[in-house]
PyMOL Python script that loads the backbone (N, CA, C, O; Angstrom):
from pymol import cmd

cmd.read_pdbstr("""\
ATOM      1  N   UNK A   1       9.989 -25.151  -5.955  1.00  0.00           N
ATOM      2  CA  UNK A   1      11.013 -24.360  -5.300  1.00  0.00           C
ATOM      3  C   UNK A   1      12.277 -25.208  -5.246  1.00  0.00           C
ATOM      4  O   UNK A   1      12.232 -26.381  -4.875  1.00  0.00           O
ATOM      5  N   UNK A   2      13.382 -24.619  -5.612  1.00  0.00           N
ATOM      6  CA  UNK A   2      14.648 -25.345  -5.588  1.00  0.00           C
ATOM      7  C   UNK A   2      15.124 -25.527  -4.152  1.00  0.00           C
ATOM      8  O   UNK A   2      14.626 -24.880  -3.230  1.00  0.00           O
ATOM      9  N   UNK A   3      16.082 -26.407  -3.980  1.00  0.00           N
ATOM     10  CA  UNK A   3      16.613 -26.619  -2.631  1.00  0.00           C
ATOM     11  C   UNK A   3      17.323 -25.360  -2.133  1.00  0.00           C
ATOM     12  O   UNK A   3      17.298 -25.057  -0.940  1.00  0.00           O
ATOM     13  N   UNK A   4      17.957 -24.626  -3.058  1.00  0.00           N
ATOM     14  CA  UNK A   4      18.606 -23.372  -2.665  1.00  0.00           C
ATOM     15  C   UNK A   4      17.564 -22.363  -2.188  1.00  0.00           C
ATOM     16  O   UNK A   4      17.771 -21.679  -1.186  1.00  0.00           O
ATOM     17  N   UNK A   5      16.434 -22.273  -2.914  1.00  0.00           N
ATOM     18  CA  UNK A   5      15.362 -21.361  -2.511  1.00  0.00           C
ATOM     19  C   UNK A   5      14.784 -21.761  -1.162  1.00  0.00           C
ATOM     20  O   UNK A   5      14.526 -20.909  -0.313  1.00  0.00           O
ATOM     21  N   UNK A   6      14.585 -23.049  -0.970  1.00  0.00           N
ATOM     22  CA  UNK A   6      14.036 -23.539   0.304  1.00  0.00           C
ATOM     23  C   UNK A   6      14.964 -23.201   1.458  1.00  0.00           C
ATOM     24  O   UNK A   6      14.509 -22.784   2.523  1.00  0.00           O
ATOM     25  N   UNK A   7      16.250 -23.377   1.251  1.00  0.00           N
ATOM     26  CA  UNK A   7      17.227 -23.065   2.288  1.00  0.00           C
ATOM     27  C   UNK A   7      17.248 -21.562   2.580  1.00  0.00           C
ATOM     28  O   UNK A   7      17.304 -21.150   3.739  1.00  0.00           O
ATOM     29  N   UNK A   8      17.204 -20.758   1.532  1.00  0.00           N
ATOM     30  CA  UNK A   8      17.179 -19.312   1.697  1.00  0.00           C
ATOM     31  C   UNK A   8      15.936 -18.874   2.467  1.00  0.00           C
ATOM     32  O   UNK A   8      16.018 -18.023   3.352  1.00  0.00           O
ATOM     33  N   UNK A   9      14.787 -19.457   2.129  1.00  0.00           N
ATOM     34  CA  UNK A   9      13.550 -19.137   2.831  1.00  0.00           C
ATOM     35  C   UNK A   9      13.637 -19.538   4.301  1.00  0.00           C
ATOM     36  O   UNK A   9      13.219 -18.779   5.176  1.00  0.00           O
ATOM     37  N   UNK A  10      14.176 -20.726   4.577  1.00  0.00           N
ATOM     38  CA  UNK A  10      14.311 -21.183   5.959  1.00  0.00           C
ATOM     39  C   UNK A  10      15.180 -20.207   6.759  1.00  0.00           C
ATOM     40  O   UNK A  10      14.854 -19.866   7.896  1.00  0.00           O
ATOM     41  N   UNK A  11      16.277 -19.765   6.161  1.00  0.00           N
ATOM     42  CA  UNK A  11      17.164 -18.823   6.843  1.00  0.00           C
ATOM     43  C   UNK A  11      16.481 -17.470   7.036  1.00  0.00           C
ATOM     44  O   UNK A  11      16.614 -16.847   8.090  1.00  0.00           O
ATOM     45  N   UNK A  12      15.754 -17.021   6.020  1.00  0.00           N
ATOM     46  CA  UNK A  12      15.071 -15.731   6.124  1.00  0.00           C
ATOM     47  C   UNK A  12      14.008 -15.761   7.215  1.00  0.00           C
ATOM     48  O   UNK A  12      13.854 -14.790   7.956  1.00  0.00           O
ATOM     49  N   UNK A  13      13.287 -16.849   7.319  1.00  0.00           N
ATOM     50  CA  UNK A  13      12.239 -16.952   8.343  1.00  0.00           C
ATOM     51  C   UNK A  13      12.800 -16.987   9.758  1.00  0.00           C
ATOM     52  O   UNK A  13      12.074 -16.732  10.719  1.00  0.00           O
ATOM     53  N   UNK A  14      14.072 -17.296   9.893  1.00  0.00           N
ATOM     54  CA  UNK A  14      14.703 -17.322  11.215  1.00  0.00           C
ATOM     55  C   UNK A  14      15.187 -15.935  11.642  1.00  0.00           C
ATOM     56  O   UNK A  14      15.596 -15.748  12.788  1.00  0.00           O
ATOM     57  N   UNK A  15      15.143 -14.970  10.734  1.00  0.00           N
ATOM     58  CA  UNK A  15      15.591 -13.608  11.049  1.00  0.00           C
ATOM     59  C   UNK A  15      14.577 -12.889  11.934  1.00  0.00           C
ATOM     60  O   UNK A  15      13.413 -13.283  11.995  1.00  0.00           O
ATOM     61  N   UNK A  16      15.019 -11.831  12.620  1.00  0.00           N
ATOM     62  CA  UNK A  16      14.084 -11.014  13.400  1.00  0.00           C
ATOM     63  C   UNK A  16      13.057 -10.356  12.467  1.00  0.00           C
ATOM     64  O   UNK A  16      13.340 -10.134  11.290  1.00  0.00           O
ATOM     65  N   UNK A  17      11.872 -10.048  12.992  1.00  0.00           N
ATOM     66  CA  UNK A  17      10.802  -9.478  12.163  1.00  0.00           C
ATOM     67  C   UNK A  17      11.206  -8.255  11.350  1.00  0.00           C
ATOM     68  O   UNK A  17      10.836  -8.149  10.180  1.00  0.00           O
ATOM     69  N   UNK A  18      11.954  -7.329  11.942  1.00  0.00           N
ATOM     70  CA  UNK A  18      12.310  -6.118  11.194  1.00  0.00           C
ATOM     71  C   UNK A  18      13.195  -6.435   9.992  1.00  0.00           C
ATOM     72  O   UNK A  18      13.076  -5.786   8.953  1.00  0.00           O
ATOM     73  N   UNK A  19      14.071  -7.411  10.116  1.00  0.00           N
ATOM     74  CA  UNK A  19      14.908  -7.802   8.982  1.00  0.00           C
ATOM     75  C   UNK A  19      14.078  -8.524   7.917  1.00  0.00           C
ATOM     76  O   UNK A  19      14.312  -8.347   6.721  1.00  0.00           O
ATOM     77  N   UNK A  20      13.114  -9.332   8.346  1.00  0.00           N
ATOM     78  CA  UNK A  20      12.229 -10.011   7.380  1.00  0.00           C
ATOM     79  C   UNK A  20      11.412  -8.989   6.607  1.00  0.00           C
ATOM     80  O   UNK A  20      11.216  -9.136   5.400  1.00  0.00           O
ATOM     81  N   UNK A  21      10.930  -7.951   7.293  1.00  0.00           N
ATOM     82  CA  UNK A  21      10.172  -6.897   6.616  1.00  0.00           C
ATOM     83  C   UNK A  21      11.045  -6.231   5.560  1.00  0.00           C
ATOM     84  O   UNK A  21      10.600  -6.020   4.432  1.00  0.00           O
ATOM     85  N   UNK A  22      12.266  -5.904   5.909  1.00  0.00           N
ATOM     86  CA  UNK A  22      13.171  -5.250   4.964  1.00  0.00           C
ATOM     87  C   UNK A  22      13.387  -6.137   3.735  1.00  0.00           C
ATOM     88  O   UNK A  22      13.335  -5.654   2.604  1.00  0.00           O
ATOM     89  N   UNK A  23      13.625  -7.411   3.950  1.00  0.00           N
ATOM     90  CA  UNK A  23      13.836  -8.340   2.830  1.00  0.00           C
ATOM     91  C   UNK A  23      12.576  -8.445   1.983  1.00  0.00           C
ATOM     92  O   UNK A  23      12.648  -8.424   0.754  1.00  0.00           O
ATOM     93  N   UNK A  24      11.430  -8.557   2.630  1.00  0.00           N
ATOM     94  CA  UNK A  24      10.171  -8.672   1.884  1.00  0.00           C
ATOM     95  C   UNK A  24       9.924  -7.433   1.032  1.00  0.00           C
ATOM     96  O   UNK A  24       9.505  -7.544  -0.120  1.00  0.00           O
ATOM     97  N   UNK A  25      10.180  -6.260   1.591  1.00  0.00           N
ATOM     98  CA  UNK A  25       9.999  -5.017   0.834  1.00  0.00           C
ATOM     99  C   UNK A  25      10.928  -4.970  -0.368  1.00  0.00           C
ATOM    100  O   UNK A  25      10.516  -4.576  -1.459  1.00  0.00           O
ATOM    101  N   UNK A  26      12.176  -5.370  -0.176  1.00  0.00           N
ATOM    102  CA  UNK A  26      13.136  -5.366  -1.283  1.00  0.00           C
ATOM    103  C   UNK A  26      12.726  -6.366  -2.357  1.00  0.00           C
ATOM    104  O   UNK A  26      12.825  -6.069  -3.548  1.00  0.00           O
ATOM    105  N   UNK A  27      12.270  -7.540  -1.951  1.00  0.00           N
ATOM    106  CA  UNK A  27      11.837  -8.537  -2.938  1.00  0.00           C
ATOM    107  C   UNK A  27      10.631  -8.039  -3.721  1.00  0.00           C
ATOM    108  O   UNK A  27      10.586  -8.164  -4.944  1.00  0.00           O
ATOM    109  N   UNK A  28       9.659  -7.478  -3.020  1.00  0.00           N
ATOM    110  CA  UNK A  28       8.465  -6.969  -3.702  1.00  0.00           C
ATOM    111  C   UNK A  28       8.800  -5.818  -4.639  1.00  0.00           C
ATOM    112  O   UNK A  28       8.275  -5.755  -5.751  1.00  0.00           O
ATOM    113  N   UNK A  29       9.658  -4.917  -4.211  1.00  0.00           N
ATOM    114  CA  UNK A  29      10.000  -3.790  -5.073  1.00  0.00           C
ATOM    115  C   UNK A  29      10.779  -4.248  -6.305  1.00  0.00           C
ATOM    116  O   UNK A  29      10.754  -3.575  -7.335  1.00  0.00           O
ATOM    117  N   UNK A  30      11.467  -5.383  -6.211  1.00  0.00           N
ATOM    118  CA  UNK A  30      12.195  -5.893  -7.379  1.00  0.00           C
ATOM    119  C   UNK A  30      11.246  -6.387  -8.455  1.00  0.00           C
ATOM    120  O   UNK A  30      11.658  -6.586  -9.598  1.00  0.00           O
ATOM    121  N   UNK A  31       9.973  -6.589  -8.107  1.00  0.00           N
ATOM    122  CA  UNK A  31       8.975  -7.044  -9.075  1.00  0.00           C
ATOM    123  C   UNK A  31       8.300  -5.891  -9.796  1.00  0.00           C
ATOM    124  O   UNK A  31       7.594  -6.105 -10.781  1.00  0.00           O
ATOM    125  N   UNK A  32       8.508  -4.669  -9.315  1.00  0.00           N
ATOM    126  CA  UNK A  32       7.897  -3.501  -9.950  1.00  0.00           C
ATOM    127  C   UNK A  32       8.440  -3.338 -11.360  1.00  0.00           C
ATOM    128  O   UNK A  32       9.637  -3.474 -11.614  1.00  0.00           O
ATOM    129  N   UNK A  33       7.539  -3.048 -12.248  1.00  0.00           N
ATOM    130  CA  UNK A  33       7.937  -2.778 -13.622  1.00  0.00           C
ATOM    131  C   UNK A  33       7.900  -1.276 -13.837  1.00  0.00           C
ATOM    132  O   UNK A  33       7.321  -0.555 -13.026  1.00  0.00           O
ATOM    133  N   UNK A  34       8.507  -0.788 -14.915  1.00  0.00           N
ATOM    134  CA  UNK A  34       8.430   0.652 -15.171  1.00  0.00           C
ATOM    135  C   UNK A  34       6.990   1.155 -15.240  1.00  0.00           C
ATOM    136  O   UNK A  34       6.707   2.273 -14.809  1.00  0.00           O
ATOM    137  N   UNK A  35       6.083   0.348 -15.774  1.00  0.00           N
ATOM    138  CA  UNK A  35       4.674   0.759 -15.831  1.00  0.00           C
ATOM    139  C   UNK A  35       4.125   0.947 -14.429  1.00  0.00           C
ATOM    140  O   UNK A  35       3.380   1.894 -14.175  1.00  0.00           O
ATOM    141  N   UNK A  36       4.488   0.046 -13.507  1.00  0.00           N
ATOM    142  CA  UNK A  36       4.036   0.168 -12.122  1.00  0.00           C
ATOM    143  C   UNK A  36       4.553   1.460 -11.502  1.00  0.00           C
ATOM    144  O   UNK A  36       3.822   2.142 -10.783  1.00  0.00           O
ATOM    145  N   UNK A  37       5.793   1.794 -11.774  1.00  0.00           N
ATOM    146  CA  UNK A  37       6.389   3.011 -11.238  1.00  0.00           C
ATOM    147  C   UNK A  37       5.646   4.237 -11.758  1.00  0.00           C
ATOM    148  O   UNK A  37       5.387   5.175 -11.004  1.00  0.00           O
ATOM    149  N   UNK A  38       5.305   4.232 -13.041  1.00  0.00           N
ATOM    150  CA  UNK A  38       4.580   5.361 -13.633  1.00  0.00           C
ATOM    151  C   UNK A  38       3.199   5.494 -12.994  1.00  0.00           C
ATOM    152  O   UNK A  38       2.746   6.608 -12.730  1.00  0.00           O
ATOM    153  N   UNK A  39       2.535   4.382 -12.744  1.00  0.00           N
ATOM    154  CA  UNK A  39       1.215   4.409 -12.110  1.00  0.00           C
ATOM    155  C   UNK A  39       1.331   5.001 -10.703  1.00  0.00           C
ATOM    156  O   UNK A  39       0.498   5.810 -10.295  1.00  0.00           O
ATOM    157  N   UNK A  40       2.364   4.594  -9.965  1.00  0.00           N
ATOM    158  CA  UNK A  40       2.572   5.135  -8.623  1.00  0.00           C
ATOM    159  C   UNK A  40       2.802   6.641  -8.677  1.00  0.00           C
ATOM    160  O   UNK A  40       2.291   7.381  -7.837  1.00  0.00           O
ATOM    161  N   UNK A  41       3.570   7.092  -9.663  1.00  0.00           N
ATOM    162  CA  UNK A  41       3.818   8.525  -9.812  1.00  0.00           C
ATOM    163  C   UNK A  41       2.513   9.269 -10.098  1.00  0.00           C
ATOM    164  O   UNK A  41       2.258  10.331  -9.530  1.00  0.00           O
ATOM    165  N   UNK A  42       1.690   8.704 -10.984  1.00  0.00           N
ATOM    166  CA  UNK A  42       0.416   9.343 -11.314  1.00  0.00           C
ATOM    167  C   UNK A  42      -0.510   9.399 -10.108  1.00  0.00           C
ATOM    168  O   UNK A  42      -1.192  10.403  -9.903  1.00  0.00           O
ATOM    169  N   UNK A  43      -0.549   8.331  -9.300  1.00  0.00           N
ATOM    170  CA  UNK A  43      -1.381   8.336  -8.096  1.00  0.00           C
ATOM    171  C   UNK A  43      -0.871   9.360  -7.088  1.00  0.00           C
ATOM    172  O   UNK A  43      -1.664  10.011  -6.407  1.00  0.00           O
ATOM    173  N   UNK A  44       0.448   9.506  -6.989  1.00  0.00           N
ATOM    174  CA  UNK A  44       1.006  10.505  -6.073  1.00  0.00           C
ATOM    175  C   UNK A  44       0.583  11.907  -6.506  1.00  0.00           C
ATOM    176  O   UNK A  44       0.231  12.739  -5.670  1.00  0.00           O
ATOM    177  N   UNK A  45       0.619  12.165  -7.811  1.00  0.00           N
ATOM    178  CA  UNK A  45       0.181  13.461  -8.331  1.00  0.00           C
ATOM    179  C   UNK A  45      -1.297  13.671  -8.041  1.00  0.00           C
ATOM    180  O   UNK A  45      -1.705  14.753  -7.620  1.00  0.00           O
ATOM    181  N   UNK A  46      -2.105  12.629  -8.268  1.00  0.00           N
ATOM    182  CA  UNK A  46      -3.546  12.718  -8.006  1.00  0.00           C
ATOM    183  C   UNK A  46      -3.811  12.998  -6.530  1.00  0.00           C
ATOM    184  O   UNK A  46      -4.661  13.825  -6.196  1.00  0.00           O
ATOM    185  N   UNK A  47      -3.089  12.315  -5.651  1.00  0.00           N
ATOM    186  CA  UNK A  47      -3.271  12.526  -4.211  1.00  0.00           C
ATOM    187  C   UNK A  47      -2.935  13.961  -3.826  1.00  0.00           C
ATOM    188  O   UNK A  47      -3.653  14.580  -3.040  1.00  0.00           O
ATOM    189  N   UNK A  48      -1.848  14.490  -4.373  1.00  0.00           N
ATOM    190  CA  UNK A  48      -1.476  15.878  -4.091  1.00  0.00           C
ATOM    191  C   UNK A  48      -2.532  16.849  -4.612  1.00  0.00           C
ATOM    192  O   UNK A  48      -2.884  17.814  -3.934  1.00  0.00           O
ATOM    193  N   UNK A  49      -3.034  16.590  -5.817  1.00  0.00           N
ATOM    194  CA  UNK A  49      -4.081  17.446  -6.379  1.00  0.00           C
ATOM    195  C   UNK A  49      -5.335  17.434  -5.504  1.00  0.00           C
ATOM    196  O   UNK A  49      -5.950  18.473  -5.267  1.00  0.00           O
ATOM    197  N   UNK A  50      -5.703  16.241  -5.027  1.00  0.00           N
ATOM    198  CA  UNK A  50      -6.895  16.142  -4.173  1.00  0.00           C
ATOM    199  C   UNK A  50      -6.681  16.859  -2.849  1.00  0.00           C
ATOM    200  O   UNK A  50      -7.580  17.541  -2.357  1.00  0.00           O
ATOM    201  N   UNK A  51      -5.492  16.708  -2.270  1.00  0.00           N
ATOM    202  CA  UNK A  51      -5.197  17.389  -1.014  1.00  0.00           C
ATOM    203  C   UNK A  51      -5.240  18.901  -1.199  1.00  0.00           C
ATOM    204  O   UNK A  51      -5.792  19.620  -0.367  1.00  0.00           O
ATOM    205  N   UNK A  52      -4.653  19.379  -2.296  1.00  0.00           N
ATOM    206  CA  UNK A  52      -4.680  20.821  -2.578  1.00  0.00           C
ATOM    207  C   UNK A  52      -6.122  21.317  -2.718  1.00  0.00           C
ATOM    208  O   UNK A  52      -6.476  22.366  -2.180  1.00  0.00           O
ATOM    209  N   UNK A  53      -6.955  20.555  -3.448  1.00  0.00           N
ATOM    210  CA  UNK A  53      -8.361  20.945  -3.629  1.00  0.00           C
ATOM    211  C   UNK A  53      -9.083  20.952  -2.288  1.00  0.00           C
ATOM    212  O   UNK A  53      -9.899  21.836  -2.026  1.00  0.00           O
ATOM    213  N   UNK A  54      -8.790  19.975  -1.441  1.00  0.00           N
ATOM    214  CA  UNK A  54      -9.398  19.926  -0.107  1.00  0.00           C
ATOM    215  C   UNK A  54      -9.011  21.160   0.700  1.00  0.00           C
ATOM    216  O   UNK A  54      -9.851  21.804   1.329  1.00  0.00           O
ATOM    217  N   UNK A  55      -7.717  21.473   0.666  1.00  0.00           N
ATOM    218  CA  UNK A  55      -7.234  22.619   1.447  1.00  0.00           C
ATOM    219  C   UNK A  55      -7.797  23.946   0.934  1.00  0.00           C
ATOM    220  O   UNK A  55      -7.913  24.905   1.698  1.00  0.00           O
ATOM    221  N   UNK A  56      -8.145  24.008  -0.349  1.00  0.00           N
ATOM    222  CA  UNK A  56      -8.766  25.211  -0.915  1.00  0.00           C
ATOM    223  C   UNK A  56     -10.275  25.230  -0.676  1.00  0.00           C
ATOM    224  O   UNK A  56     -10.947  26.200  -1.026  1.00  0.00           O
ATOM    225  N   UNK A  57     -10.810  24.159  -0.079  1.00  0.00           N
ATOM    226  CA  UNK A  57     -12.237  24.076   0.196  1.00  0.00           C
ATOM    227  C   UNK A  57     -13.071  23.724  -1.028  1.00  0.00           C
ATOM    228  O   UNK A  57     -14.267  24.014  -1.061  1.00  0.00           O
ATOM    229  N   UNK A  58     -12.469  23.113  -2.019  1.00  0.00           N
ATOM    230  CA  UNK A  58     -13.166  22.790  -3.257  1.00  0.00           C
ATOM    231  C   UNK A  58     -13.788  21.394  -3.267  1.00  0.00           C
ATOM    232  O   UNK A  58     -14.501  21.044  -4.208  1.00  0.00           O
ATOM    233  N   UNK A  59     -13.528  20.601  -2.240  1.00  0.00           N
ATOM    234  CA  UNK A  59     -14.079  19.253  -2.174  1.00  0.00           C
ATOM    235  C   UNK A  59     -15.140  19.165  -1.090  1.00  0.00           C
ATOM    236  O   UNK A  59     -14.977  19.716  -0.001  1.00  0.00           O
ATOM    237  N   UNK A  60     -16.219  18.474  -1.392  1.00  0.00           N
ATOM    238  CA  UNK A  60     -17.235  18.235  -0.384  1.00  0.00           C
ATOM    239  C   UNK A  60     -16.748  17.089   0.491  1.00  0.00           C
ATOM    240  O   UNK A  60     -16.297  16.056  -0.007  1.00  0.00           O
ATOM    241  N   UNK A  61     -16.843  17.284   1.780  1.00  0.00           N
ATOM    242  CA  UNK A  61     -16.388  16.244   2.710  1.00  0.00           C
ATOM    243  C   UNK A  61     -17.561  15.716   3.521  1.00  0.00           C
ATOM    244  O   UNK A  61     -18.599  16.366   3.645  1.00  0.00           O
ATOM    245  N   UNK A  62     -17.371  14.529   4.065  1.00  0.00           N
ATOM    246  CA  UNK A  62     -18.380  13.881   4.896  1.00  0.00           C
ATOM    247  C   UNK A  62     -17.712  13.377   6.156  1.00  0.00           C
ATOM    248  O   UNK A  62     -16.582  12.889   6.113  1.00  0.00           O
ATOM    249  N   UNK A  63     -18.403  13.492   7.277  1.00  0.00           N
ATOM    250  CA  UNK A  63     -17.866  12.942   8.521  1.00  0.00           C
ATOM    251  C   UNK A  63     -17.967  11.420   8.461  1.00  0.00           C
ATOM    252  O   UNK A  63     -18.737  10.869   7.675  1.00  0.00           O
ATOM    253  N   UNK A  64     -17.193  10.761   9.290  1.00  0.00           N
ATOM    254  CA  UNK A  64     -17.258   9.303   9.357  1.00  0.00           C
ATOM    255  C   UNK A  64     -18.668   8.854   9.722  1.00  0.00           C
ATOM    256  O   UNK A  64     -19.166   7.859   9.195  1.00  0.00           O
ATOM    257  N   UNK A  65     -19.307   9.587  10.623  1.00  0.00           N
ATOM    258  CA  UNK A  65     -20.667   9.242  11.040  1.00  0.00           C
ATOM    259  C   UNK A  65     -21.624   9.269   9.841  1.00  0.00           C
ATOM    260  O   UNK A  65     -22.460   8.379   9.683  1.00  0.00           O
ATOM    261  N   UNK A  66     -21.492  10.303   8.999  1.00  0.00           N
ATOM    262  CA  UNK A  66     -22.347  10.390   7.810  1.00  0.00           C
ATOM    263  C   UNK A  66     -22.110   9.206   6.866  1.00  0.00           C
ATOM    264  O   UNK A  66     -23.054   8.627   6.330  1.00  0.00           O
ATOM    265  N   UNK A  67     -20.868   8.868   6.679  1.00  0.00           N
ATOM    266  CA  UNK A  67     -20.533   7.760   5.781  1.00  0.00           C
ATOM    267  C   UNK A  67     -21.103   6.457   6.317  1.00  0.00           C
ATOM    268  O   UNK A  67     -21.742   5.708   5.577  1.00  0.00           O
ATOM    269  N   UNK A  68     -20.879   6.179   7.597  1.00  0.00           N
ATOM    270  CA  UNK A  68     -21.362   4.925   8.174  1.00  0.00           C
ATOM    271  C   UNK A  68     -22.880   4.869   8.192  1.00  0.00           C
ATOM    272  O   UNK A  68     -23.461   3.801   7.998  1.00  0.00           O
ATOM    273  N   UNK A  69     -23.527   5.995   8.421  1.00  0.00           N
ATOM    274  CA  UNK A  69     -25.006   6.017   8.361  1.00  0.00           C
ATOM    275  C   UNK A  69     -25.499   5.745   6.959  1.00  0.00           C
ATOM    276  O   UNK A  69     -26.519   5.082   6.774  1.00  0.00           O
ATOM    277  N   UNK A  70     -24.791   6.247   5.977  1.00  0.00           N
ATOM    278  CA  UNK A  70     -25.185   6.060   4.590  1.00  0.00           C
ATOM    279  C   UNK A  70     -25.036   4.599   4.140  1.00  0.00           C
ATOM    280  O   UNK A  70     -25.893   4.071   3.432  1.00  0.00           O
ATOM    281  N   UNK A  71     -23.933   3.951   4.561  1.00  0.00           N
ATOM    282  CA  UNK A  71     -23.711   2.575   4.093  1.00  0.00           C
ATOM    283  C   UNK A  71     -24.417   1.534   4.943  1.00  0.00           C
ATOM    284  O   UNK A  71     -24.568   0.390   4.514  1.00  0.00           O
ATOM    285  N   UNK A  72     -24.849   1.903   6.131  1.00  0.00           N
ATOM    286  CA  UNK A  72     -25.571   0.973   6.982  1.00  0.00           C
ATOM    287  C   UNK A  72     -24.655   0.098   7.803  1.00  0.00           C
ATOM    288  O   UNK A  72     -23.432   0.224   7.744  1.00  0.00           O
ATOM    289  N   UNK A  73     -25.265  -0.802   8.578  1.00  0.00           N
ATOM    290  CA  UNK A  73     -24.459  -1.654   9.484  1.00  0.00           C
ATOM    291  C   UNK A  73     -23.649  -2.678   8.684  1.00  0.00           C
ATOM    292  O   UNK A  73     -24.008  -3.019   7.557  1.00  0.00           O
ATOM    293  N   UNK A  74     -22.549  -3.165   9.278  1.00  0.00           N
ATOM    294  CA  UNK A  74     -21.713  -4.141   8.594  1.00  0.00           C
ATOM    295  C   UNK A  74     -22.464  -5.449   8.364  1.00  0.00           C
ATOM    296  O   UNK A  74     -23.312  -5.837   9.169  1.00  0.00           O
ATOM    297  N   UNK A  75     -22.149  -6.123   7.266  1.00  0.00           N
ATOM    298  CA  UNK A  75     -22.759  -7.418   6.966  1.00  0.00           C
ATOM    299  C   UNK A  75     -22.199  -8.472   7.898  1.00  0.00           C
ATOM    300  O   UNK A  75     -21.048  -8.390   8.327  1.00  0.00           O
ATOM    301  N   UNK A  76     -23.010  -9.453   8.205  1.00  0.00           N
ATOM    302  CA  UNK A  76     -22.549 -10.529   9.089  1.00  0.00           C
ATOM    303  C   UNK A  76     -22.346 -11.796   8.330  1.00  0.00           C
ATOM    304  O   UNK A  76     -21.959 -12.809   8.912  1.00  0.00           O
TER     305      UNK A  76
END
""", "prot")
cmd.dss("prot")
cmd.show_as("cartoon", "prot")
cmd.util.cbc("prot")
cmd.orient("prot")
């Protein structure tokens, strides 16, 4: 890490949490590639399709109790 990067990080860490979150989100989104954006779009379409199917009653659903009974107790 360069001295400029270290100084920038030190200053960023001194900011209030909400400002740090905003900066972190902007930095992370700057790493997205067009392929990543396309994948996000496809997942959004898939989520909408699944929600529509659920609302039409076409998906089998399970209660949380059924799911937890099926998978058993948490590992220790």
